[in-house]
N, C-alpha and C positions, 0 to 999 in steps of 0.2 A: 846270542844265536840259539842257545839251548832252550829258552822258553818257546821260541818259534818251532823248533824241532819237536818239542814235547807236545805242543798244540797240534802240529801236523800228525804226530803219531796217534794222539787221542781222536782227532777228527777222522783219520783213516780207519781206525779201529771201529768207531761208531758207524761209519758208512758201511764197513765190511759186515759187521754183525747185523745191522738193519737190513741190508740187502739179502743176507742169507736167511734171516727170519721171515722176511716178506716173501721170498721165493718159496720157502718151505710151506707157508700158509697157502700160497697160490697152488702149489702142487697138491696139497690136501684138498683144496676146493675142486681141482680138476679130477682128482680120483673119485670125488663124490658126484661129478657130473655124469650125464648119460653118455653112452659110447660115442655118439655123433658129435657131441660138443666138447669132448675131452681135449682134443688138440687145440682148439681155439681158446679154451679156458686156460690152458697151460702156457700159451704164448707169452704172457707177461712175466712168467718166471724166468725165461731166458733173458728178457730185457732187463729185469731187475739184477740179474747176475752181471750182465755186461755194463750196465750204467752205474750201479751202486757197489755191488760186492767186489767185482774185479778191481776197479780203480781204488776202492777203499783198502783192499788187501795190499795192493802195491804201495799205496801211500804209507800205510801203517808199517809195513816191512822195511821200506826204504828209510823212513824217518827213524825207525827203531835201530836199524843197522848203523845209521849215521850217529845216533845218540850213543850207541854201544862203542863206536870207534874211539870215543873220548877216553874210555877206561875198560877195554875189553877184558883184560886179565882180572881186574877187580870184580867185574860182574860175574864172570864164569866161575869164580870161586864161591859165589853165594848160592846156597841151596834153593832159596825162593826163586832165584833167576833161572836156575837149571830146570826146576819144576815148571816154571812159566814157559820156557822154551819147548818142553815136551808137550804141554797143552796146546801151544800154538801150532806145533807140527800136527797134532791131532785135528785141530781146527782146519788146517790146510787140507787134510785128507777129507774131512766132511765137506769142505768147500768143493772139492773135486767130485765127490759123490752127488751133491746137489746139482752141480753144473751138468753132469752126465744125465742125471734123472730129468732135469728140466729140458735138455735137448731131446731126449727120447720121448718125453711127454708131449712136446710141441709137435712131433710128427706122428702122434697117435699111440705111443708106447703106453703100457699099463704100469700103474703104481697104486698100491693101496693107500688109503688115507692113514692107516696105522703106520706105514713106513714113513710117510711124509711128516706126520706128527712126531715120530721118533727122531727124525732129522732136526725138526724144530727144537725139541727139548735137548738134543745133543748140542746144538749151537748155543742155546741158552745156558746150559750148564758150563760149556767151555768159556763163554763170555764172563759169567760170574766168577769162575775159577781164575781167569786171567786178571780180572779187576782186583779180586781179593789178594792174589799173589803179588800184585804190584804195590800193595800197601806197605810192605816192609821197606821197599826201596824208597818210597816217598817219605816215610817216617825217619829213615836213616840219613837221608840227604836233604 
């Protein structure tokens, strides 16, 4: 069962990160569009969040919690796992920011391209950090 849970966890993480990165790029494009077209250009960002990022986050978190339930006390004692959880909580916060910005942009709210690219690189940095922080666990087990 564990290989399937791990595969679900990785698949969910991939969908989550892909959805967040794509939504951030769409938000940057909408910020660069003229005022009349901004809302229509930003519409796909909301859809990306609902179709990719939200289900991906749910799958990654549920599979991760299920995997964790096999040896919770052992994992919580490991420094790399504690750090990974902190980064995941930060990624959840960025997810919320992108979701709110996508909703606002879809109804004509303003966002600068610099803010959108900042979110993009924040997601990218969190994804790389989570992947690298997971290596000690894979090497140890």
